[in-house]
N, C-alpha and C positions, 0 to 999 in steps of 0.2 A: 394976501397972495397976489402976485403980479398977474395982469391980464394975459390970457393965452391968445397969441396971434396964429390963426389957422393958416397952414400951408395948403394951397388948393389941391395938390396932387398926392398928398399922403393919405392912403386909405384909412377909413375908420376901423375896418375889421380885417385888414390884410397886414401881415407883419412886414415892417420895414425897420431898419436900424435908425437910431436917433440921429446919426450923422454919417456921411460918407457912403462909399460904394458897397453894394451887396450883389452877389450872383448865386451860383449853384447852392442848393440845400445840401448839407453834409451831415453825417454822423447822427442821423435821427435815431433815437433810442428812448424807450420808456423804462424808467427805473425809479422806485420808491415814490410812486404816485406823481411823477413829473414826466412830461413829454419834453425831451431835449431836442432843440433845433440848432445845429451848428450850420455855418454857411461860409462861403467864400467872401472874404471881407478885406477891403483896402481902407485902413483907418486914417490915411493921410490925404485922401482926395475923393472926388465924386466920379472918377473914371477908373477903369480897371488898372490895377497897379500891383505891387508886391503882395501876394496873397497870404492872408492869415485865416484862422478859423474864428469868426464871430460866434456868439453863443446867446441863446435865449431859452427860457423855460416857460412851460404853461401847465396848469392843472386841468385845463378844459379844452385846449386846442383853439380857443377863441381869444382869450386875454393873455398877452405875453409879457414877460419881464426880461429885459435885456441885461445880460451879465457881462463880466469882463472878458476880454479876448482870451480864448482858450489856448490857441497854438500860434506861435510866431515863427517867422523864418529863422534859419540857423545856417551853419556852415555847409549843411547838406543840400539846402535849397529852400525855396518858398514852400508853403503848405497848400498843396492843391487838394482836390476833392477826395472824399473817402467815406468811410462809414464808422459806426461805433456799435459795440455789443456789450452785453453783460457777461462777464466770465464767471458763471454761476459756480463752477467746480474748480476754480483756480488752475485751469490748464496751463496758464502762462507762468505760474509761480510768482506773480506780482503781488498776490494777496494772501492773507492768512485764512482765518475761519470765515470771514465775511467776504462776499463777492464784491466785485468792483467793475468799473467801466474801462474798456479798452477801445481806443481809437485806432483805426487802420487807414492810413492816408498816403497820398503821393507826395514825395519830395521832388521838387522841380528845380534843377540847378542849371542856370544859364552858363554856357561855356563859350568864351570869346573865340570866334573863328571856327566854331563847330556846332553840331546839333546839341540841344539841351539834353541833359541826362535826367530821366524819370525813374525813380525807384520807389518801392513801397516800404513804409515805416510804421512804427507803433508808438503810442503814448498811452499812459494809464492814469486813472484817477481813483483815489481812495476816499474822496469826500464828496460824492454825488456830483462829480463833474465841475466842482468849483476851482480846482487846481489840477494841473497835469504834469506828469513827469515823462519825458521822452526816454524810450528804451535805449540803453547804452550800446546795444548791439545793432542799432539802425545802420543801414537799411536791412530789412529782412528778406526782400525779394528784388532782384534786378533782372534785366533781360539784355542780352548782348546785341540783338539786332533791331528791336522795335524802337523807333524814335518816339512814337506816341505809345506810352505804356503807363496807363493811369486810371484813376477813379475806382479803387477797389471797393467792392461791396462784399461783406463777409457775413456768413450765417452758419449756425450749427446744424449739421445734417444728422438727425437722430438715427436714421437707418444704418449709417456707416460709422457713427460715433466719432465724428471729426468735423473740423471747420472746413468750410468751402469758401473760396474766393472767386468771384467773377471780376475780371479786370479788362478794360478796353485796350486793344492792341492795334490801333490804326484803323483797319477796315474789318476787323474781326473782334471777338472777345475770346479770352482764354480762361480756362477753369483750372484751379489749383486746389489741393487739399492739404491739411495740416492737423497734427494732434494738439498743437500748443500755440498757434498763431505766430510762431517764430520761424519754424522750419517748414518750407513749402515744397510740395511735389507737383509737377505738371500733370494734369489729367487729360485735357482735351482742348480743342479749339473749335469755334463755331462762327459761321458767317460767310464763308466762301460760297458764292453762287446763290445766295438767298438774301432777301431783304433789299432795302434801299441803300445805295452806296454813294449818293451824291453829297458827300461830306464825311469828315472824320467821325468814327464811332466814339461815343463818350458815355460816361455815367450809366453803366449797365446795372441791372437789378435782376434777381432770379428768386422766385418764390412759388409755392403751391397755392392753388385756390380750388374751392369746391365748385362744381358745376351746378348751378341752380340751387345752391346751398345744400346739396346732397353730399354728406360726408363719405359716401361710398364711391363717389365719382370725383376724382381729382385730376387736375392738369397743372403743369408747371407753366408759369408765365415769365417770359424774359422781356424786360424793357431795355431799349437801346436808343439813346439820344444821338441825333445826327447834327454835326456842326454846319455852320453856314457855308454855302458855296455860291459865289456870284452868279453862277449859271441858273440858279433856282430862286424864283421870287419868294418862295415860302420862308427862306432862311432856316434857322435852327428849329428842330422839332423832334418828336419822339415817336418811334415805331415800337411795335410789340410782336412777339412770337408766342405761340402756344405749343406744348408738346410734353415730353417726358424727360425726367432727369433721374439717373441711377446712382448718383454720387460721383461719377466720373465725367459723363458726357450728357449733353442736352440733345434730344432727338426731336426735331420739329414735326408737327402733324401736317396734314394736307392743307389745312386752313392757312398755314404760315407761308405757303407758296405765293400768296397774295400779300402785297405790302399793305399793312394796316397801321393807321395812325391813332395814337391815343387821344389826340386833340386836333381839331380842324381849324382852330384859330392860329394866330401868329405868336402867342405869348404864354406858352406853357412849356418850359424847357428844363432839361436836366433833372426832372423829378424822380425821386426814389421813395422807398417805403420805410416806415418805422420798424426797427428791430424790437423784439422782446415785448410786444404788446401781449398782455396776459391771455392765456388760452380761454379763460372765462369770458373775455371780451370777444375774441375770435375774429376781429376785423383786420384787414390789410389796409393800413392807413398810409396815405400818400400826400406829398406836397411838391410843387414845382416852383421854379424861378419864373416870375411873371414878366418876361421880356424876351428879346430876340437879338442874337448877335449882329443882325443887320444894322440895328440902330441903338443898341443898348447903351453905348457910351454917349449918345446924342439926345436922348429923350429929355424933356424939360425937367429941371431939378432945382430945388433950393435946399441946400445943406445936406441932403441925402439923395441917392439915386439907386433904385432897385427895391423890389418887393416880392413877396411870395403869393402864390395863388391861395385860395381858401383850401384848407385840408379836405381831403376826399377819401371815401372808402372805395376800394377797387373790388369788383366781383366778376365772376364769369357767368354768362348767361347763354343758353342755347338760342340760336337764331332760326329764322324760318328756312334756312338752307340746310339745316341739320348739323351745322358747325357750332362753334362757340365764339363769343366776342367778349372783350373786356368792357365792363360798364363802370361808370363813376357816379357816386352820389355824394353830395355835400355831407360832411359829418353831422350827425344828429345833434352834436353839442351846439351848433350854430342856432338851433331853435331856442335855446335858453336866452339868446341875446335879442330875440324878436320883440317888437312892440307893434301890436296889431293896429293897422291904419284903415284898411278897407277889406270888406268881405262881401262878395256878391255871388249869388247862385241862380243859374238859369236865367240869364239876362240877355237882352239884345245888345248888339254892338253899340247902338246909340246910347243906351243906358250906361253901358260900361265906359264909353268915351266921355260922357258927361261927368261921371264920377271921377275918372282919372284926371280930367282937365282941371279939377279943383285942387289937385295935389301938387305940392312943390317939395321934392325930396332929392337929397344928395346921395345918400347911401341906404340901400334897401334891398329887399327880396320881393320879386313879383312872381306869383304862381298862377298860371292860367291853363285851363283845359278847354280845347276846341274840338269840334268835329274834324275828323281826319281829312275830309274833302274840302276844308276851308283854307283859303289863302288870306293872309292878314299880315299886318306890320305893327309892331309896338315900338314907338319912338321914346327913347329914354335920354336923360341929360340933354333935354331940348330947350332951346331959347334963342331968339334972334335967328341967325342963319345956321345955327348949330343943331345937330341931332345925330344920335346913333340909332340905327334901325335894326331891330331884331325881328325877323319874319319867317314865314313859311310860304313857299310857293307850292301849292298842292298839285298843280298841273305837272311841274317838273319833279315833284317829290323831294324837295330840298329845304333844308334849314339854312338861313343866312344871317350874317351880321355885316352891316354896311357902315363902315366908319369913314366914308369919303368926306363927310361933313361933320365929323365928331369934335372938331376943335383944332388945336395946334397940330400941324403935320409937316411944316416945311423944313424940319430938321433932317428929314430923309425922304428921298423921292419915292420910295416904295412903301412908306408907311400907310398912305391912304389905300383903301381897297375894299372890295366886296369878298367876303370869305364864306364859302358854301360847303355843305356836307349833305350827302345823300341820306335821307331819312330811312330808318328801319321801319318795317311795317309794324303797327301796334294795334291793329283792330280799328275800332270806330272813332277813337279820339287821339289827339296829339296833346301830350302833357309837357308843358313848357315851364321851366324854373329858371328865372333870370336873377343873377346877383349883380347889382350895380353898386359901384363905389366911386370915390372921387376921380379915379383915373383908370377904371377897369369895368369890363362887362364879362361875366361868365355865364354861359347858357348851357343848361342841362335838359336834354329832350328825351321824352319817353323813358323815364327812369334811368337816365344817364347813358343810353345807348349811343347818343351822338352828343359831343361836347365841343363848344367853341369858346375859347378864351382870348380876349383882345384887350390891349391897352387903349385908352382914349384920354384926350387932354382937353376937356371942355372948359369954357369960362365958368368961374364959380357961380355965376348967375344963371347958368343953363341947367335948370333943375325941374323942367316940365316933363310930363308924361302924357302920351296920347296913343290912341288906337286908330288904325286906318284899315279899310277893307273895301273892295269893290263888289262885295256880295251883300245885297240889301237885307238878306234874311239871316245873316250870320248870328249864331247864338253861342254864348259862352256858358259852358256847364258850370265852371267856377272861375272866379277871379279874386285873388287875395293879394294884398300888399302889406308888407311888414317893414317898418324901419328897423335898422340893426344898430344896436348900441352896446358894445361890450362893456363890462363893468370896469375894466382897467383903463387908465388914461392913455391916450395916444400922444405922441410928441407933436404938438401942433404949434 
């Protein structure tokens, strides 16, 4: 077997294509014991180009198998973002006695001398997503006035017995309903006068979640991603709203009058959730594109460019103000890829630093629990003049990731930076879970109440870990480090 040459920036446990460009996750659906991940894909280059749907499948959300391209451009246009569902009861008429998969996506047609035309179309698969047939009646939904009319997310609404589509419409989202995924009726529009509007609205999602895992207390959550605007240093990012949905209209609650971000880093964009996860599982599973439109076409790349975040579970939790917030937890399946490296309990920072300084790791998970009045910094992917710093400033009550010295950064003037988020109160301790890979850091604090996702591009030799604090008596309740090694091969 030929020797494998490692590419420095391909994650060990983050999905990326074998070659060429990847962006938004699309069409995530669970069917016949497989998690399907489709995505925006340019098969002929490492920058954004004519969009196809790439395709990968997984049994466990950790190890992925890349399959053939699912959907390619045609006379109606490129294949932009969308979703996929299982048509369990053959509402479309595409299937016989066995259910099948239906993809709902945006056709994007460039028109010389005019605005592009964006319409919604269908394709279906009778062989577990391995081959696809485009519906002969495409497109199934068009709009006469919106230039930006894209990224349909579709789900079955049990209470009204019909399909619901949420689709991005420039600076709002529109809701439609259908009995068969083919004929659509307008229901309502949402977004005017609420939320953040410093960029085009994209890639919406809408789903119910239990509050504090209480099945008698439900709220609907709407995700809306915001495209890059030069006026804002943050670039592309994702906001969320909470409220009620009656099958026609989404009604936001009082909490939604404040802009709330799903992630406070720079590199979690266009994320949506999996469809048809079995009720026995009960989780709302999510993945995002780990990049930012400010610099996505410019980040260091060899053969491929673009990766996904780790999959996450989304939940609703009550907060100290009496409202609710969306929290994120790494999926439990990642624990199966752990290899224990270090386990400390009730140790001083000197003891912890000594143990960490002996480690040289590239891709791993670090879990630490500190007293909530502690200020500290954990330096990861450190070596020479490079380091990425994950820390808590107790006086300011903030979590931060500092990537000003994280490695390569001169591809864009706004890549370097210190990214902060206000910590939610959690009592006597701060619980920090850090996922480090070859080109990324994902930080989950206090059971996912605050999350920061950032790309980094360190030298391959920068694999040190250290702990710093100005508090002489800092104690760690626990400190655990796990290497992460999925069973499947990566493209190295």
